[in-house]
N, C-alpha and C positions, 0 to 999 in steps of 0.2 A: 617273692624273691626266689631265684633259682641259682644254684651253685653247681657247676659242672664237675665231672670227675677229675681227680688229680689236682685240684686247686689247693694252694698252700697259703695259710695265714700265719706269717711269722711276725707276731705282734707282741710288743713290750708295753706299749702305752694303751692304744685303743684303735678300734675301727668301728665305724657306724655304717651299716648298709640299710638304706631306706627301702620302703615297700616297692614292689614291682621291679626291682633291679634284676638284671640278668648278668650272671658271671659265667662265661663259657669255660670249657675244660682247660686245665693246665695253667690257669692264672696264678700269679704270685702277688702277695700283698706284704710289704716289708716296711714297718714304721720306724726303723732305726738304721744307722750305719756306723761306721768306725771313724775314729780320728785318723789324721794322715800326717801328723808332724813327724819329721824325719829323725828327730833326736831320741825317739823312744819306740819301742815295739808297738805295732798296730794293736796287738791283742791287749796291751796294757792301758790303752788310751780310753778316755770317756767315749761312750757311744751316744751321739745325739739322737733324740727320738722326738717324733711329732705325730699326732693322730692322723688317720686317713678317714675320709668320708666319701661314700658312694651315694649319690643323689637318687631320689625317687625316679623310677623308670629309666635309669641309665643302663647302658649295655656295654659290658667289658668283653671285647673279643678274645678269642682263643689265644692262649699262651702270652697274654699281656702281663706286664710287670708294673705295679703301682707302688711308688716309693713314698717315703715319709713326707708328711705335711700336705699331701695332695688331696684336693676336693674335686671329685668328678661331679659336675653339676647335674641338676635335674634334666632328664631326657638326653643327656650327652651320650655320644658313642665313641668308644676307644677301639680302634682297628686292631685286628689280630696281630700279635707279635710286637705291639708298641711297648716302649719303655717310657712311662709317664713320670716326669720329674717336676712338673709344674701343674697347677690346678687348671682344670678344663671347665670353661664356662658352660652354663646351661644351654642345651640344644646344639652345641658345636660338635663337630666330628674331628677327632685327632688321630694321627697315626705316625708311625716311624720311630726311629731310634736316633736321638731322643724324640719323643712325640712332639708334634706341632700341629697347629690347626690346618686341616685339609678341606674343610667344608662346613656347612651348616645344614641342619635339618630344615626342610621346607614343608609348607602345607601341601598336602596331597589330597585331592578329592577324586574318587573314582566312581563312575556310575556303572551300575550293573543292570543288564537287561534280563528280565525274567522271561524265560521261554514258556 
């Protein structure tokens, strides 16, 4: 596992980061938010919370935000600057605000010639 400089883990419930995950610099992980009912102050409302999970071999791009209840699947990629509000299936590539599927990882075979 790798965690880049300036990453923030604002966790009330839990986060699980599996082996070989890469977390680039400046990422934020927040497993809770605030109530939004208009009849009371936001600061006095219950704060819903739900665990976050980062799958084996996943890559979270620079300055991404991963919010409550998100599971980033095994081998998935989250593009730089994405705000992830929904779970990312294994080996998919997501990006944007809010994040959405933009691709899938493909099998790549490269041949190298030895000089």
